[in-house]
C-alpha positions in Angstrom: 149.1 -42.9 7.9 145.8 -41.8 9.4 145.2 -43.2 12.9 141.8 -41.6 13.8 139.2 -39.2 12.3 136.6 -37.2 14.3 134.4 -34.2 13.6 133.8 -31.5 16.3 130.5 -29.6 16.6 132.0 -26.5 15.0 132.3 -28.5 11.7 136.0 -29.1 11.7 137.3 -32.5 10.7 140.3 -33.7 12.8 142.8 -36.3 11.7 145.6 -37.9 13.8 148.7 -39.3 12.2 152.1 -40.4 13.2 153.3 -37.0 12.0 150.9 -34.7 13.8 147.3 -33.7 14.2 145.5 -32.0 11.3 142.3 -29.9 11.1 140.3 -29.6 7.9 138.0 -26.7 7.6 136.4 -27.7 4.3 139.1 -26.1 2.2 142.5 -26.7 3.7 144.3 -28.5 6.4 146.1 -26.9 9.3 148.8 -29.2 10.9 149.6 -29.2 14.6 153.0 -30.8 15.3 156.1 -29.9 17.3 157.2 -27.4 14.6 154.0 -25.4 14.7 153.2 -26.1 18.4 156.5 -26.5 20.4 154.5 -27.2 23.6 153.7 -30.6 22.2 155.9 -33.4 23.6 156.1 -35.0 20.1 154.1 -35.4 16.9 153.1 -39.0 17.0 149.4 -38.9 17.7 147.1 -41.9 18.3 143.5 -41.9 19.4 141.1 -39.0 19.1 137.8 -38.3 20.9 135.2 -35.6 21.0 133.5 -35.4 24.4 129.8 -34.5 25.1 130.8 -30.9 25.5 132.5 -30.8 22.0 136.0 -30.7 23.3 138.7 -32.5 21.4 140.9 -35.0 23.2 143.9 -36.8 21.7 146.4 -39.4 22.9 150.0 -39.5 21.9 151.8 -42.8 21.2 153.5 -42.4 24.6 150.1 -42.6 26.3 149.9 -38.9 27.1 146.5 -37.3 27.0 146.0 -33.9 25.5 143.0 -31.6 25.5 142.6 -29.0 22.8 140.5 -25.9 23.8 140.5 -22.5 22.2 143.6 -23.2 20.2 145.6 -24.4 23.2 146.9 -27.9 24.0 146.9 -28.9 27.6 148.7 -32.0 28.8 146.2 -33.8 31.0 148.3 -36.8 32.1 148.4 -40.3 30.7 145.5 -42.3 29.2 
């Protein structure tokens, strides 16, 4: 099930689900989950926001807040 959808300024479409975060480039999806990104605490994503600077922020169902910059997830605390 899709929880949230946002587009970043670089044209990527991002989708959060209860099974991970997916990025669509216009042709194919790339999935970010605990299998592909072991630094993630888990794969149950919730909300999704693109800030004024174009950075992607996502919440996990646990309330943890993640920022995705230059291909790296950073845990920023809780939302």
